[in-house]
N, C-alpha and C positions, 0 to 999 in steps of 0.2 A: 518394418519387421526386423527384429534383431537376429543376426545369424548365430549359428550354434557355437562358433568360436568365442564370440562376445558373451554369450550366455555362460560358457564355461569360466571365462575370466570373471564375470560378475559373481558367479556362485563361489569361486575360490576366494576372491577378495572379501565377499560378505562373510564367509566362514571365518577367515582370519581376523576380520574386524570384530566379529562377535566374541571370538575367543579372547582377543586382547582386552576388550571392554569388561569381560567377566574374569579377567586376571588368570586365564587358563594357559597363556603362552609363557613358558619358562625357558630360560637359557642357562645351560650348564657350562661352567668354565672354571678350571682350576679348583675343583671340588666345591664350588659355590653355585648357588642358584640365583639368577637375576630376573627381576620383573620390572618393566618400565615401558611407557609409551615410546620412549626414545629408541627402543630396540625393535619396533614393529617392522621396519624396513628389512631387518635381517631375515624375517620370516618370508618376505617377498622373494628375496634372493635365492632361498633354498626350496621354493615351491616348484615341484615338477610340472604342475598344471600350467603355471605361468611361463616357465622356461621352455615348454614344448608348444606354446601358443604362437601363431603367426603375428600376434600383436605384442610379443615379448618386448622388443626394443622400444616401442612407443610407450608402453606402460612403465617400463623400468626408468626410462629417461624422464618421464613425467613425475614419477614418485621421487626420483633422485633430486630433481629440481625443487620439489616441495620440501625435501629435507634441508637443502641449502637455504631455502627461504626461511624455514623455521624448524628448530629441533623437534622431532616427532611429527613434522608436517605431513609425512607420508600417510599417517593414519587418517587424518581428517580429509586429505586429498582423495584417498581411496574410497572413503565413505561418501564424499560428494560425487565422485565419479560413478559409483554404483547407483546412487539415487537419480542422478541426471540421465544416465543411460536407460534405466528402466522406465523413467517418466518422459523420455524423449525431450529432455532439456527443460521440462516444465518445473522441475524442483528448484526452489529458491530457499537457501538456508536462512532461518530466522535467528536473530541474536539480540541481546540487550547490551547496550553500552554501560560500563561501570566506571566509577571514579578510581583513578590510580592512587593507591596508598600502600602502606605496609602490608595490609591484608591481601592486596592483589598478589604480592610475591608469595605469601603463604598459600593462597588459594591455587595458584598455578603450579607450585611445587607439589601440593597435595594431589592435583589432578593428573600430573604427568609421571610422578614417581610413586611406585606402589610399595616399596620396601620402607617400613617405618623408621628403622635405624638409619638407613642411608638418607632418608628425608630429613631427619633431625640434625644429622651431621652437616648436611648442605645448608640448611637454614642457619645453623650456628656459625658456620664459616662465612656466609654472606653477611650476617649481622655483625660479625667480628671485623670484616673488611670495611664495611660501611659503604655508602652510596658513591663515594669518590675513589674507592679502592680498585686495584687491579689484582686479579687472581691468576697466578701462573701455576699450572699443575705439572709436577715433575715426578716421574716414576722413581721408586726407591726400594731398596732391599732391607731397609731398617725395620725393626719390630714396631717402632713408634713413628707415626706420621706427624711431623711438626708443621703447624700452620703459622707462618711468620708474617707480621704486619709491620711495615716500615713507613713511618711518617716523616715528612720533611721537617727540618728545624723550625720552631715557632717561638717568637718572642712576643710577650704580652705588654703592649703599650697602647695608649688610647689616642684615637684621632681627636683633634680639638672639637669639643662638643658643638660649637657653632657651625661646623661643617658636616655634622652627622646626617642631618636631614637633606643636605645637598646631594650626598653620595649614597647613603644607605637607607633611604626612606622606603624603597620598594625592593631592595635586594639585601642579602646578608653578606655576600662576599663578591670580590671581583679579582680576576686573574689576568695579568697582561705584563708587558715589558714597561718598566718605568725608568725615567731619569731619576736616579737616587742620589741624595746628598745628606750628609750628617753634619750639623752645625752646633758647635759648643757655644751658642749665643742666644740672646733674647732678641727677637726681631721686632723692630719698632717702625721701620719704614719699608714700603714695598720696593723702593729703589735698591735696597740691599740685595735683592735677588733678581733684579731686572735682567741681568745678562742670562740668567738661567731661564727666565720666562721667554725671552726672545729666542733662545736656543730650542726650547720646547715647541714653540710655535713653528719654527723652521723645520724641525724634524717630525712634527705632528705626533708627539709622544706626551703622555701625562708625566707629572712630576710627583715624587713623594719626598717630603722634607721632614727630617728629624731635627728638632731644635729644643731649646730649654723653655721657650714660651713665646707669646706674641702679644703685642699691644692691640687694643681695640681698634685703633686707627689702622693698623696693619691689616687686621682681619677684614674691616669694612672695605678698604681699598682693594685688597686682594680679590674679594668677591666681585667687585665691579670689573676688574681686569678679566676674571674668569668668564663673566657673562658677555663682555664685549668682544673678547678675542677667542672664545671657545677653547680655552686652555684649562686643563684639569690639574689642579694642585691639591695634593692630600697632605695636610700638615699634621704630623704626629708630635705630641708633646712628651719629651723625656726629661722630666725635672730631676735635678740632682738629689740623690737619696743616699744618706750616710750608710744605710744598710745594703745598698747596691750601687756603689760609686762607679762601677765599670760597665753599666748597662749600655751607655752610648758607645763605648769602645767595642763592646760585643756586637752591636748593630753595625758598626763600621767593618768589623771582621766579616760578618755575614754578607755585607754588601760589597766587600772587597774595595773599599774606598778609604781615603784618609780623612780624618776629622778636620773640619774647617774651624779655626779658632783665631780670634784676634790676638789673644795672648801669645799665640805661637808665631805671630807676625804675619798672618794671612791677610790679604786685602780681598774683600769679598768680590768686587767686580772683576778681579783678575783670576782669583783662585777657585771660584765656584765651579767653572767648567772643567778646570784641570783636575779637581778632586771629586768630580761626580762620576757616576758609572751607570750604564744601562743594564738593568737586572730584571729578570722575570720574578714577580712576586704575587702572592695571594694576600689581598688586604681585606680586613673587616674593620669595624669601628673599634675593636678591642685587641686585635693582634695582627702581626705580620708573619707570613709563612714564606720561607726561603726555599726555592727549588734547587738552587746550587748549594751544595753542602760545603761549609767552610772548613775543609780538612786541615789546612795548615794552622788555622787558629786553634782548633781542637788539639792538635799535636803539641802546640806551644803550651797550652794550659795543662795538658797531661804531664809535660816535662816539669812545669812549675810545681804541680802536685807532688811529684816524686822527690823534688828537692826541698819541699817545705816540711818543717817540723812543728809548725804552729797548728794545733787542731782546728781552731776557729778559721784560720786562713785556708786550710785544706778544705774545710766544709764549704766555704764560699767559692773556692776554685772549682770544686766538684759541681756546685750549682751552675756556674758559668759554663762548664763543659757540657752538662746535661742539656741546657737550653740551646746550645749550638750543635749538638749531636743529633742525628736522626733518632726518632723515638721508635725503638724496636720492642715489640711485645710478641709473645708466643702463646699458643695453646697446643697441647699435644693430644692426639687421638690414637688409640690402639689400631694398628693396621688391619687387624682382623675385623674391625667394625666397618671399614670402608668397603662397600660391595663393588662399586664400579666408578672409576674416575670419570668416565664419559658422562655420567649423570651430572657431575659438578660442572663440566664445561657447558653442557646443554642448558643447565639451570641458569648459568651466568648469561648466556645468550638470550634466553627468554626474559630474564630480568631486564636486560638492556632494551629489548624490543618493546616491552610494555611500558618502560619508563619514557621512551621517546615517541612511541606511536599509539599509546592508549591500550585499553583492555576491554574485551567483550566476553559475554557468556553465551555459549551455544550448546544445547543439549547437556546442560549442567556441567560443562567443562569450560574453563577460562582459556582464552587465546589472545595473543597480541593482535590488535585490530588490523594494522596495516598488512601484516603477514597473512591473516585470515582472508582479507579482501583480495589480496594478490592470488592466493591459492584458488579462491572461488572463480576469479576471472580466468585463470589458467585452465581450470577444469572445464569451463564453458568452451574454451578454445580447443581443447583436446577432444572433447565429445563431438564438437562440430566437425573437426577434421576426420575423426574416425567414421562418422556417418557419411562423409563425402568420398571416402576412398574405397576401392575394392580390394579384395585379398587375392594374392597369388599363392596357391598352396602347392608345395613340392610333394610329388608322389613317388615313392620308391618302387621300381619295377623288380618284382621278385625273381623273374626269369633272368634278366640281363644284369641285375644288381647295379643299375645306374639310376641317376636322378633324372626325372623329366618334368616338364611343367605343362 
């Protein structure tokens, strides 16, 4: 049998849950009205019935943990708690697994955020940032909120096509630290880079090589070496182009390495290691993205632009500067349109949770699967604990004005 204090808690939570689902809970701040599942826990904190209950600390800690597990998690946790308490733990939430895709993000934002303008802004910002973006929310007193996206420098050059299926058959990109080298040479024999291969095997690091081209014999023997020794070598071809003669030089600047060239007197077996560098890169079959920004190279090109009076040369220098500079784009949103920055932070957390743990649908609302399962297990534990403990109620003596148990 449920005691009267638990019944009061059940009735209060059920009332708040019903009002939230019917979008009747509103929050007023700074002359604005806010509506969101993310704000449900605020109603718990100001509830007199809950604050005066002997179960106050247990319920608040339980719902606070649910919020840490998932933004807006206190709502589904409170709902499960009420149903499990009233059914004596017989209630088991039903749900359907769904495929994670772009619609999953839209669905979960629709379910958790009630304000249409705020919802559209958040979806636009997430779409603008992209799946690999990081969003940092900073308060501002400006009339316009600027959303800035900064991308690492990216140079477009292709992996030798005979190695495409070796590395990018099942994936589109790979990010890690590489031993990097740029060679102004056409490679004919694998012995020309043998010192680099031995160093890579010793350090257990992959290699990325930029060169002018490779013979078929070199490719065949390199593949055999890769298979026998478990060494990963990514050869990118940078052919000389009259329209872009300094592409290899720009790659050297981005890698912070010196170009290896026989014409400059370099001896491959001696100078490869000396002129190589370990750099974190993102590789695909069509481009290389550099995590470290080549600031000094950009500054040098900027200086050349300011000193040049040749329009065609200036145009080419600007092209070189742009590909070595971080790509920064902006969108601006009137500040009055943004209702609550907390919605943005919570939406990003939900996006990450469904991307890594899957998504389910319960009572026509989408949730991150792992978080939903954890809250369900935690609710079982809390209900079981409450059923096993007794309550000590403090009674105030009106005559002596003291507390007694």
